[in-house]
C-alpha positions as CSV (number, residue, x, y, z in Angstrom):
1,M,-41.9,-45.1,8.4
2,A,-41.5,-47.2,11.6
3,K,-44.4,-48.9,13.3
4,I,-43.3,-49.3,16.9
5,V,-45.2,-51.1,19.7
6,V,-44.0,-50.5,23.3
7,F,-44.7,-53.8,25.1
8,N,-43.9,-55.8,28.2
9,Q,-45.9,-58.5,29.8
10,K,-45.0,-57.0,33.2
11,G,-46.7,-53.9,34.4
12,G,-45.0,-50.9,36.1
13,V,-42.0,-50.9,33.9
14,G,-42.5,-47.5,32.3
15,K,-44.2,-48.6,29.2
16,T,-46.8,-45.8,29.0
17,T,-44.3,-43.2,30.2
18,T,-41.9,-44.3,27.5
19,T,-44.6,-44.1,24.8
20,L,-45.6,-40.6,26.0
21,N,-42.1,-39.1,26.0
22,L,-40.9,-40.7,22.7
23,A,-44.1,-39.5,21.0
24,A,-43.6,-36.0,22.4
25,L,-40.0,-35.8,21.2
26,L,-40.7,-37.4,17.8
27,A,-43.3,-34.7,17.3
28,R,-40.8,-32.0,18.1
29,R,-38.2,-33.4,15.7
30,G,-40.1,-34.4,12.7
31,P,-43.5,-35.6,11.5
32,A,-45.7,-36.1,14.6
33,P,-46.3,-39.8,15.1
34,L,-49.7,-41.3,15.2
35,V,-50.1,-42.8,18.7
36,I,-52.5,-45.7,19.3
37,D,-53.5,-46.6,22.9
38,L,-54.0,-50.3,23.0
39,D,-54.3,-50.6,26.7
40,P,-57.9,-50.8,28.1
41,Q,-56.6,-48.9,31.2
42,A,-56.4,-45.9,28.9
43,H,-53.7,-44.1,31.0
44,L,-52.0,-42.7,28.0
45,S,-55.3,-41.3,26.6
46,A,-56.0,-39.7,30.0
47,I,-52.6,-38.1,30.4
48,T,-52.7,-36.6,26.9
49,G,-56.2,-35.1,27.4
50,A,-57.7,-37.5,24.8
51,A,-59.8,-39.8,27.0
52,A,-62.9,-41.2,25.4
53,S,-66.0,-41.0,27.5
54,D,-67.6,-43.8,25.5
55,G,-66.2,-46.9,23.9
56,R,-67.7,-45.8,20.5
57,D,-65.3,-42.9,20.5
58,S,-62.3,-45.0,21.1
59,L,-60.3,-47.8,19.4
60,Y,-63.0,-50.2,20.5
61,A,-65.2,-48.8,17.7
62,F,-62.6,-50.1,15.2
63,Y,-63.1,-53.6,16.4
64,Q,-66.8,-53.6,17.4
65,D,-68.3,-51.3,14.6
66,T,-65.5,-51.6,12.0
67,K,-65.1,-47.8,12.2
68,A,-62.2,-46.4,10.3
69,L,-59.1,-45.7,12.4
70,A,-58.8,-42.2,10.9
71,Q,-62.3,-41.3,12.2
72,L,-61.1,-42.1,15.7
73,V,-58.1,-39.8,15.8
74,R,-58.0,-37.0,18.4
75,E,-55.5,-34.4,19.1
76,S,-53.5,-34.7,22.3
77,N,-52.8,-31.8,24.5
78,S,-49.4,-31.6,23.0
79,G,-50.7,-31.4,19.4
80,W,-49.9,-34.9,18.1
81,P,-52.6,-37.3,17.0
82,I,-53.8,-40.2,19.2
83,I,-56.4,-42.9,18.9
84,P,-57.7,-43.2,22.4
85,S,-58.4,-46.3,24.4
86,H,-61.4,-47.1,26.6
87,L,-62.2,-49.8,29.2
88,D,-64.5,-51.4,26.6
89,L,-61.4,-52.6,24.8
90,S,-61.0,-55.3,27.6
91,K,-63.9,-57.1,25.8
92,V,-62.0,-57.6,22.6
93,D,-60.4,-60.9,23.7
94,T,-63.7,-62.6,24.5
95,Q,-65.7,-61.0,21.6
96,F,-63.4,-61.7,18.7
97,G,-61.3,-64.8,19.6
98,K,-57.7,-65.4,18.7
99,G,-57.8,-66.5,15.0
100,P,-55.7,-64.9,12.3
101,Q,-58.4,-62.5,11.2
102,A,-58.7,-61.0,14.7
103,L,-54.9,-60.9,15.3
104,F,-54.1,-59.1,12.1
105,R,-57.0,-56.7,12.2
106,L,-55.0,-53.6,13.3
107,H,-52.4,-54.3,10.7
108,A,-55.0,-54.6,8.0
109,G,-56.6,-51.3,9.1
110,I,-53.4,-49.4,9.1
111,T,-52.5,-50.7,5.7
112,K,-55.9,-50.2,4.2
113,E,-56.0,-46.5,5.3
114,N,-52.3,-45.8,4.5
115,L,-51.7,-44.4,7.9
116,N,-48.0,-45.1,8.0
117,T,-46.8,-43.5,4.7
118,E,-45.8,-40.1,6.1
119,R,-45.5,-40.5,9.8
120,P,-44.3,-43.1,12.3
121,I,-46.8,-45.0,14.4
122,L,-46.3,-45.6,18.1
123,M,-48.5,-48.1,20.0
124,D,-48.8,-48.5,23.8
125,A,-49.7,-52.2,24.3
126,C,-51.4,-53.6,27.3
127,P,-49.3,-55.5,29.9
128,M,-50.7,-58.9,29.1
129,L,-50.5,-61.3,26.1
130,G,-53.9,-61.3,24.4
131,V,-55.7,-60.1,21.3
132,L,-54.8,-56.4,21.8
133,S,-51.1,-56.8,22.5
134,L,-50.8,-59.4,19.6
135,N,-52.6,-56.9,17.3
136,G,-49.9,-54.4,18.2
137,I,-47.1,-57.0,17.6
138,F,-48.5,-58.1,14.3
139,A,-49.0,-54.6,13.1
140,C,-45.5,-53.4,14.0
141,D,-42.1,-53.7,12.5
142,R,-40.3,-52.7,15.8
143,V,-40.8,-53.8,19.4
144,L,-39.5,-51.6,22.2
145,I,-39.4,-53.4,25.6
146,P,-38.9,-51.3,28.7
147,I,-37.5,-53.2,31.7
148,S,-37.5,-51.6,35.1
149,A,-34.4,-52.0,37.3
150,D,-35.7,-54.7,39.6
151,Y,-35.1,-58.5,39.7
152,L,-38.7,-59.4,38.9
153,A,-38.4,-57.4,35.6
154,I,-35.6,-59.7,34.4
155,N,-38.1,-62.6,34.3
156,G,-40.6,-60.4,32.5
157,A,-38.1,-59.5,29.9
158,L,-37.2,-63.1,29.3
159,Q,-40.8,-64.0,28.9
160,V,-41.3,-61.2,26.3
161,D,-38.3,-62.4,24.4
162,K,-39.6,-66.0,24.5
163,T,-43.0,-64.9,23.3
164,L,-41.5,-62.9,20.4
165,R,-39.3,-65.7,19.3
166,A,-42.3,-68.1,19.3
167,L,-44.2,-65.7,17.1
168,E,-41.3,-65.5,14.6
169,R,-42.7,-68.5,12.7
170,V,-46.1,-66.7,12.3
171,L,-44.7,-63.4,11.2
172,K,-43.3,-63.1,7.7
173,V,-40.7,-60.6,8.8
174,P,-39.9,-60.7,12.6
175,P,-39.9,-57.2,14.1
176,M,-36.7,-55.6,15.2
177,K,-36.3,-55.7,19.0
178,R,-34.7,-53.3,21.5
179,F,-34.8,-53.6,25.3
180,V,-34.3,-50.4,27.4
181,L,-33.7,-50.3,31.1
182,T,-35.9,-47.8,33.0
183,R,-36.1,-46.6,36.6
184,F,-32.3,-47.0,36.8
185,D,-30.7,-45.7,40.0
186,S,-27.0,-45.4,39.7
187,R,-26.5,-45.3,43.4
188,R,-27.9,-48.8,43.9
189,K,-25.6,-51.8,43.3
190,M,-28.7,-53.8,42.3
191,S,-29.4,-51.5,39.3
192,W,-25.8,-52.2,38.0
193,D,-26.2,-55.9,38.6
194,I,-29.4,-56.0,36.6
195,D,-27.9,-53.9,33.9
196,K,-25.0,-56.3,33.6
197,N,-27.3,-59.3,33.6
198,L,-29.5,-57.9,30.8
199,R,-26.6,-56.9,28.6
200,E,-25.2,-60.4,28.9
201,R,-28.5,-61.9,27.9
202,F,-29.6,-59.6,25.1
203,G,-26.3,-58.2,23.8
204,A,-26.7,-55.7,21.0
205,E,-30.5,-55.7,21.4
206,M,-30.1,-53.9,24.8
207,C,-30.0,-50.1,24.5
208,E,-26.9,-48.4,25.7
209,T,-29.2,-45.6,27.1
210,R,-30.6,-46.1,30.5
211,I,-33.7,-44.1,31.7
212,S,-32.9,-42.9,35.2
213,E,-35.2,-43.0,38.2
214,N,-36.2,-39.3,38.0
215,V,-38.7,-37.2,39.8
216,S,-39.6,-35.2,36.7
217,I,-40.5,-38.3,34.8
218,A,-42.7,-39.4,37.7
219,E,-44.3,-36.0,38.1
220,S,-45.1,-35.1,34.5
221,P,-48.0,-37.6,33.9
222,A,-49.8,-36.2,37.0
223,Q,-49.6,-32.8,35.3
224,N,-51.0,-34.2,32.0
225,R,-47.6,-33.4,30.4
226,D,-44.7,-35.1,28.9
227,V,-41.3,-34.6,30.6
228,F,-40.2,-32.1,27.9
229,Q,-43.1,-29.9,28.7
230,H,-42.8,-30.4,32.5
231,A,-39.1,-30.2,33.0
232,P,-37.1,-29.9,29.7
233,E,-33.8,-29.4,31.5
234,S,-34.2,-32.5,33.7
235,R,-32.2,-35.7,33.7
236,G,-35.3,-37.5,32.6
237,A,-35.7,-35.4,29.5
238,A,-32.0,-35.8,28.7
239,D,-32.3,-39.6,29.0
240,Y,-35.3,-39.8,26.7
241,A,-33.6,-37.5,24.2
242,A,-30.5,-39.8,24.3
243,L,-32.7,-42.9,23.8
244,L,-34.3,-41.4,20.7
245,D,-30.9,-40.4,19.3
246,E,-29.7,-44.0,19.9
247,L,-32.8,-45.6,18.3
248,T,-32.6,-43.3,15.3
249,A,-28.9,-44.0,14.8
250,A,-29.6,-47.7,14.9
251,G,-32.3,-47.4,12.2
252,F,-35.0,-48.4,14.8
253,V,-36.8,-45.1,14.3
254,N,-37.1,-43.3,10.9
255,Q,-37.0,-39.5,10.9
256,V,-37.0,-37.1,8.0
């Protein structure tokens, strides 16, 4: 099954929202994914009702105390499993360095515990290049890069692409990449200009689906819900459904 990390080195691009809504829809359509919150901000953990009150109950315990990943799994308020994050995860960079043993630790844990045999894994990476995000990249076989429809996001996308290309010589099998445009407003010429620019740069790696700027997508996290719970008939729900359909058809997501 696919191991997907949702990553961008720029914040505010819809990374956590995309992880949330893809996880929710995957759970509705097939085996519920195991979601891993790799962001010390722990927004995804909070939204899903799985926030850890102590670092020892979060993914941090996997790094600090070598606790098994399976022991850290909680049930989200939507019923799918999640390993929550905690602010203590921000210590990982300084505590464990950046050697191969630290960078491949999550990959080793997933493999050792056979966590990926019957369900996909979806990881929400932190918006900076460090030990945690690299753990996600080295543990995955797919990288989904959300890009918001603003000009600064283009530079962020180019930086992510540069980073992933640089890592290809370290990774035995480079992960499949897909870029997806988020917060797209069809009424703005700038959105269309950015869309054209990105498609010229990334070609077939750019998703045809665009995630619209949509009030339901923006509102749902505040209600601790995914968009399919909050507004299943909304444009936002339709866009994420179309995105999953496209990723599945392209072999980026495995479903049974």
